[in-house]
N, C-alpha and C positions, 0 to 999 in steps of 0.2 A: 746753252747758258751755263756759266761756271757755277759751281756749288760752293756754299759756305763750308769752311773747314773749322773743326775744333782742334785745338792743340793742348797738350799737357802744360801745366803751369811752368815746369822746368824749361820747356822749349820757349814759352812766352817770355820768361825772364831773359833768356839768351837773346831772343829777337830784339827785345827792348834795349838790351845792353849793346846790340849791334845796330843801333839807329832806327829801330822800329818805333812808330808813334803810338804811344799807349793812350787809348781813349777809355775813360771811366764813365760809364753811363748811369751810375747810381745817383741818388738824390743828395743834395748838399749836406743833410744831416748824417748820411752814411759816410760821405767823404770826410766830414769833420772827425768822425770816429777813427779814421785811419785810411790812408791811401798810399800808393806807390809815389815816390818823389818825382818820377818822370811823367806822371799821368796828367792828362788834360781832362778836366771835368766838363762834360756836356750831358746833362741828364737825358735819359731816353726820350722823354716827351718833347725835348727841344732839338733833337737831332735834325729834323728837316728844316727848322728855322735857322739853324746855325751850321748847316752842312758846308758852307763856304769856309769855315774855320778848319775843316778837316783836309789835310794835304792829300792831293791826288797822286803825288809822285813818291810816296813812301808807303811801306807796308803798315797797315793799321792793325793794331792788336787791341781787341775790344774786351773789356772786363766789366763785371758787375759784382754783386755780392756772391751769388752761387752759380752763375753761368746762364740762367734762363733769359734775362733781359738782354744780356750781351749777345746771346745767340740770335735773338730777333733782330737786333741792330746789325749784327754781322751779315745776316741774310739780306737785309735792305741795302747795306753798303755794297755788297757784292753785286746785287742786281743793278745798282747805280754805277757800276764800273770800277769800284774801288778794290784794291788788293787788301782784303781784310780777313782776319782770322779771329776766332773766339777762344778765350781762355776757359777751358773746361774746368768747372768747379769754382770759377770766379776768384774773388779776393781771398776766400777761405783757402783755396788750393794754392794761390800765390804765396800766402804767408806760410802755409805748411811746407812749401817747397823751398823756403828760405829767402823768398823775395822780401826786400826791404819795405816796411810800412812805416809811415810817419803820420803825425797829427799836425794841425796847424801850428802848435807850439814846437814842432820838430822833435 
């Protein structure tokens, strides 16, 4: 069985820029405080109910606030056959690495 992989935020930013599908698994209030403009919000607790929204033909880059929840989701997606990687350090690392973060007001 394939194992879930963690990647540095710099690599995640490059993957998303190169057509990776960014899955943000945080809660809506966290999303509202700032998210990557390319991200798709599906909170961790809704993943299995909304799994049909996640493309199976793209690499999935999974992110949360600090990397723990996204690691759990990444493992579940890999076990389900998805090509998924976790952003080590989450949105904190994403922003520190120069990744763009927007709010609903942009």
